C-alpha positions as CSV (number, residue, x, y, z in Angstrom):
1,X,0.2,26.4,-14.9
2,X,-0.5,23.5,-12.6
3,X,-1.4,24.7,-9.2
4,X,0.3,22.0,-7.2
5,X,-0.6,20.5,-3.9
6,X,-1.2,22.3,-0.6
7,X,0.6,20.9,2.4
8,X,-1.3,22.5,5.2
9,X,1.1,22.5,8.1
10,X,3.9,23.9,6.0
11,X,1.5,26.5,4.5
12,X,3.1,26.0,1.1
13,X,1.9,24.8,-2.3
14,X,4.4,22.6,-4.0
15,X,4.4,22.1,-7.8
16,X,4.1,18.8,-9.5
17,X,7.3,16.8,-9.5
18,X,8.2,18.1,-6.0
19,X,9.4,15.5,-3.4
20,X,8.9,17.0,0.0
21,X,10.5,15.7,3.2
22,X,7.8,15.0,5.8
23,X,10.4,15.8,8.5
24,X,11.4,19.2,7.3
25,X,8.8,20.4,4.8
26,X,11.6,21.1,2.4
27,X,11.9,19.8,-1.2
28,X,14.5,17.2,-1.7
29,X,16.0,15.6,-4.9
30,X,15.0,12.2,-6.1
31,X,18.6,11.0,-5.6
32,X,18.6,12.2,-2.0
33,X,15.3,10.4,-1.3
34,X,16.6,7.2,-2.9
35,X,19.8,7.3,-0.9
36,X,17.7,7.5,2.3
37,X,15.3,4.8,1.2
38,X,18.2,2.5,0.4
39,X,19.3,2.6,4.0
40,X,16.2,1.1,5.5
41,X,14.7,-2.4,5.2
42,X,11.1,-1.7,4.1
43,X,9.7,1.0,1.9
44,X,6.0,1.6,1.7
45,X,4.8,3.4,-1.4
46,X,1.1,4.5,-1.5
47,X,-1.2,5.2,-4.4
48,X,-4.6,6.4,-5.4
49,X,-5.5,3.2,-7.3
50,X,-6.8,4.8,-10.5
51,X,-4.1,7.5,-10.8
52,X,-1.5,6.5,-13.4
53,X,1.0,9.1,-12.1
54,X,1.1,7.4,-8.8
55,X,2.0,4.1,-10.4
56,X,4.7,5.9,-12.4
57,X,6.1,7.0,-9.0
58,X,6.1,3.5,-7.7
59,X,7.9,2.1,-10.8
60,X,10.5,4.9,-10.8
61,X,11.4,4.1,-7.1
62,X,11.4,0.4,-7.8
63,X,13.8,0.8,-10.7
64,X,16.1,3.0,-8.6
65,X,16.2,0.7,-5.6
66,X,16.6,-2.5,-7.6
67,X,20.4,-2.2,-8.3
68,X,21.1,-0.5,-4.9
69,X,19.6,-3.0,-2.4
70,X,20.3,-6.7,-1.8
71,X,17.5,-9.2,-2.3
72,X,14.7,-6.7,-3.3
73,X,11.2,-8.2,-3.1
74,X,7.8,-6.6,-3.6
75,X,4.6,-7.0,-1.5
76,X,1.4,-5.9,-3.1
77,X,-2.0,-5.2,-1.7
78,X,-3.5,-6.0,-5.1
79,X,-3.2,-9.8,-4.6
80,X,-4.6,-12.2,-1.9
81,X,-1.9,-14.2,-0.2
82,X,-3.6,-17.5,-1.3
83,X,-2.6,-16.7,-4.9
84,X,1.1,-17.0,-4.1
85,X,1.7,-20.0,-6.4
86,X,0.3,-17.9,-9.3
87,X,2.6,-15.0,-8.4
88,X,5.6,-17.3,-8.3
89,X,4.7,-18.6,-11.8
90,X,4.5,-15.0,-13.1
91,X,7.9,-14.0,-11.7
92,X,9.5,-17.1,-13.1
93,X,8.2,-16.2,-16.5
94,X,5.8,-19.2,-16.8
95,X,2.6,-17.2,-17.5
96,X,1.7,-14.7,-20.2
97,X,-0.5,-11.7,-19.2
98,X,-3.8,-13.4,-20.2
99,X,-3.1,-16.5,-18.1
100,X,-2.0,-14.3,-15.2
101,X,-5.1,-12.2,-15.2
102,X,-7.3,-15.3,-15.4
103,X,-5.5,-17.2,-12.6
104,X,-5.3,-14.3,-10.2
105,X,-9.0,-13.5,-11.0
106,X,-7.8,-9.9,-11.4
107,X,-11.1,-8.5,-12.6
108,X,-13.1,-10.4,-9.9
109,X,-10.8,-9.4,-7.1
110,X,-8.9,-6.1,-7.7
111,X,-11.0,-4.9,-10.6
112,X,-9.0,-1.8,-11.5
113,X,-7.7,-1.5,-15.0
114,X,-4.6,-3.8,-15.3
115,X,-3.0,-1.3,-17.6
116,X,-2.3,0.9,-14.6
117,X,-0.1,-1.9,-13.1
118,X,1.3,-3.5,-16.2
119,X,4.6,-1.7,-16.3
120,X,5.3,-2.5,-12.6
121,X,4.4,-6.2,-12.9
122,X,6.4,-6.5,-16.1
123,X,9.5,-5.0,-14.4
124,X,9.0,-7.4,-11.5
125,X,8.7,-10.4,-13.9
126,X,11.6,-9.3,-16.3
127,X,14.0,-9.0,-13.3
128,X,12.7,-12.1,-11.5
129,X,12.0,-10.1,-8.4
130,X,10.1,-12.1,-5.8
131,X,6.5,-10.9,-5.6
132,X,4.1,-11.5,-2.6
133,X,0.4,-11.1,-2.3
134,X,-0.3,-9.4,1.0
135,X,-4.1,-9.2,1.1
136,X,-6.7,-11.2,2.9
137,X,-9.3,-12.7,0.6
138,X,-11.2,-9.7,-0.7
139,X,-14.7,-10.7,0.4
140,X,-13.7,-11.0,4.1
141,X,-13.3,-7.4,5.2
142,X,-16.8,-6.6,3.9
143,X,-18.3,-9.5,5.8
144,X,-16.6,-8.5,9.0
145,X,-17.8,-4.9,8.5
146,X,-21.4,-6.1,8.3
147,X,-21.4,-9.0,10.8
148,X,-18.2,-9.0,12.8
149,X,-15.7,-11.8,13.0
150,X,-18.1,-14.3,14.5
151,X,-20.2,-14.2,11.3
152,X,-17.3,-15.8,9.4
153,X,-17.1,-19.5,8.8
154,X,-14.3,-21.6,10.3
155,X,-12.6,-21.7,6.9
156,X,-12.9,-17.9,6.5
157,X,-11.4,-17.4,10.0
158,X,-8.3,-19.3,8.9
159,X,-7.3,-16.3,6.9
160,X,-7.3,-13.9,9.9
161,X,-4.1,-12.5,11.2
162,X,-2.8,-13.9,14.5
163,X,-3.2,-10.5,16.3
164,X,-5.5,-7.6,15.5
165,X,-4.7,-4.2,17.1
166,X,-7.8,-2.0,17.5
167,X,-6.1,0.3,20.2
168,X,-4.8,3.2,18.1
169,X,-7.0,6.2,18.8
170,X,-5.7,8.3,15.9
171,X,-6.3,5.5,13.5
172,X,-9.7,4.9,14.8
173,X,-10.6,8.6,14.4
174,X,-9.3,8.5,10.8
175,X,-11.4,5.5,9.9
176,X,-14.4,6.9,11.7
177,X,-14.3,10.0,9.5
178,X,-14.3,7.7,6.4
179,X,-17.2,5.8,7.9
180,X,-19.2,9.0,8.4
181,X,-18.4,10.4,5.0
182,X,-18.9,7.3,2.9
183,X,-21.6,5.3,4.7
184,X,-22.7,2.2,2.9
185,X,-26.1,0.4,3.4
186,X,-25.9,-2.5,5.8
187,X,-22.7,-1.2,7.5
188,X,-24.2,0.6,10.5
189,X,-22.0,-0.8,13.2
190,X,-18.8,1.3,13.4
191,X,-17.1,-1.1,15.7
192,X,-17.5,-3.9,13.1
193,X,-16.4,-1.5,10.4
194,X,-13.2,-0.5,12.3
195,X,-12.5,-4.1,13.2
196,X,-12.7,-5.0,9.5
197,X,-10.2,-2.2,8.7
198,X,-7.8,-3.4,11.4
199,X,-8.1,-7.0,10.2
200,X,-7.2,-5.8,6.8
201,X,-4.1,-3.8,8.0
202,X,-2.8,-6.5,10.3
203,X,-3.3,-9.3,7.8
204,X,-1.2,-7.4,5.2
205,X,1.4,-6.5,7.9
206,X,1.6,-10.2,8.9
207,X,2.2,-11.3,5.3
208,X,4.8,-8.6,4.7
209,X,6.8,-9.8,7.8
210,X,6.3,-13.5,6.8
211,X,7.9,-12.9,3.4
212,X,10.6,-10.5,4.3
213,X,13.1,-13.3,5.0
214,X,16.0,-11.0,6.0
215,X,15.8,-9.1,2.7
216,X,14.6,-5.7,1.5
217,X,10.9,-5.2,0.7
218,X,8.9,-2.6,-1.1
219,X,5.2,-2.6,-0.3
220,X,2.7,-1.2,-2.7
221,X,-0.6,-0.3,-1.2
222,X,-3.3,2.3,-1.2
223,X,-2.6,5.7,0.4
224,X,-5.2,4.9,3.1
225,X,-3.1,1.9,4.3
226,X,0.1,4.0,4.8
227,X,-1.1,7.4,5.7
228,X,0.5,8.5,9.0
229,X,2.0,5.0,9.2
230,X,-0.8,3.7,11.5
231,X,-2.1,1.2,8.9
232,X,0.4,-1.4,7.6
233,X,3.7,0.3,8.4
234,X,3.4,0.6,12.2
235,X,1.8,-2.9,12.4
236,X,4.8,-4.3,10.5
237,X,7.1,-2.5,13.0
238,X,5.2,-4.0,15.9
239,X,6.0,-7.5,14.6
240,X,9.5,-6.9,13.5
241,X,11.2,-3.5,14.5
242,X,13.2,-2.8,11.4
243,X,13.8,0.7,10.0
244,X,11.3,1.7,7.3
245,X,10.2,4.8,5.3
246,X,6.9,5.8,3.6
247,X,6.3,7.6,0.3
248,X,2.9,9.2,-0.1
249,X,1.9,10.4,-3.6
250,X,-0.3,13.5,-3.6
251,X,-2.1,14.7,-6.8
252,X,-1.8,18.3,-7.7
253,X,-5.0,20.0,-6.5
254,X,-5.2,17.9,-3.4
255,X,-4.3,18.8,0.2
256,X,-2.0,16.9,2.5
257,X,-0.1,17.1,5.8
258,X,3.6,16.5,6.4
259,X,2.7,13.7,8.7
260,X,1.1,11.7,5.9
261,X,4.5,10.2,4.9
262,X,8.3,10.4,5.3
263,X,8.2,11.8,1.7
264,X,5.3,13.4,-0.1
265,X,5.6,13.2,-3.9
266,X,3.5,15.8,-5.7
267,X,2.1,14.4,-9.0
268,X,0.3,16.1,-11.9
269,X,-3.4,16.7,-11.5
270,X,-5.3,13.6,-12.4
271,X,-7.2,14.0,-15.7
């Protein structure tokens, strides 16, 4: 019997398949959640990148929202913004998978198994849903974490967001815990490390806003970018104060808090 996921502040363990309201701590149905999500303008869905069950959650929500909202578009952390012409070619049906992987440099940039994302990207292509790359070029956050922004070349600085917010104490504390638990050689300066994280979040928020165009957007990004909303979601809201919701997948066996998302979706334990 799967043991489920513990949500600490509700003091309950929820079985796989449960969708838990972050506001009440009570389980809700999928249809209830979709009805709620349909009433906002941006939905952020997290993931653990290598967990196939999390990608299944993303696809199920996308499929449910597609006929219910006007002008659905998708923004993905998995692609750099400069690859937009390639993404446009994919969504217009001009590229097969092999060419798409080559032209996005998937295994040089994102590197995770494409099979985890295939169904999502095929659904986007088959329905001609506009797709936008949200990320800053992948090598830049690591450079900033090591040498700060001034270590970048003028060309590299061109990719930086117009504003970078490093003022959120709760976000800073969250990132500091990651820094202390997963220290990497050469990244000894926490201020640089935190600045890199904020550049990353603000760059993706800026791209999401730039491509919203009055429509409805679903943003797919790692759980660390949507947890407690202080990554991408709040930074989008700072730029354009539109209603949004977050869905945070939690694998069975893991622990979460209600504040992690508007909805916590408990998935089977990762094999």
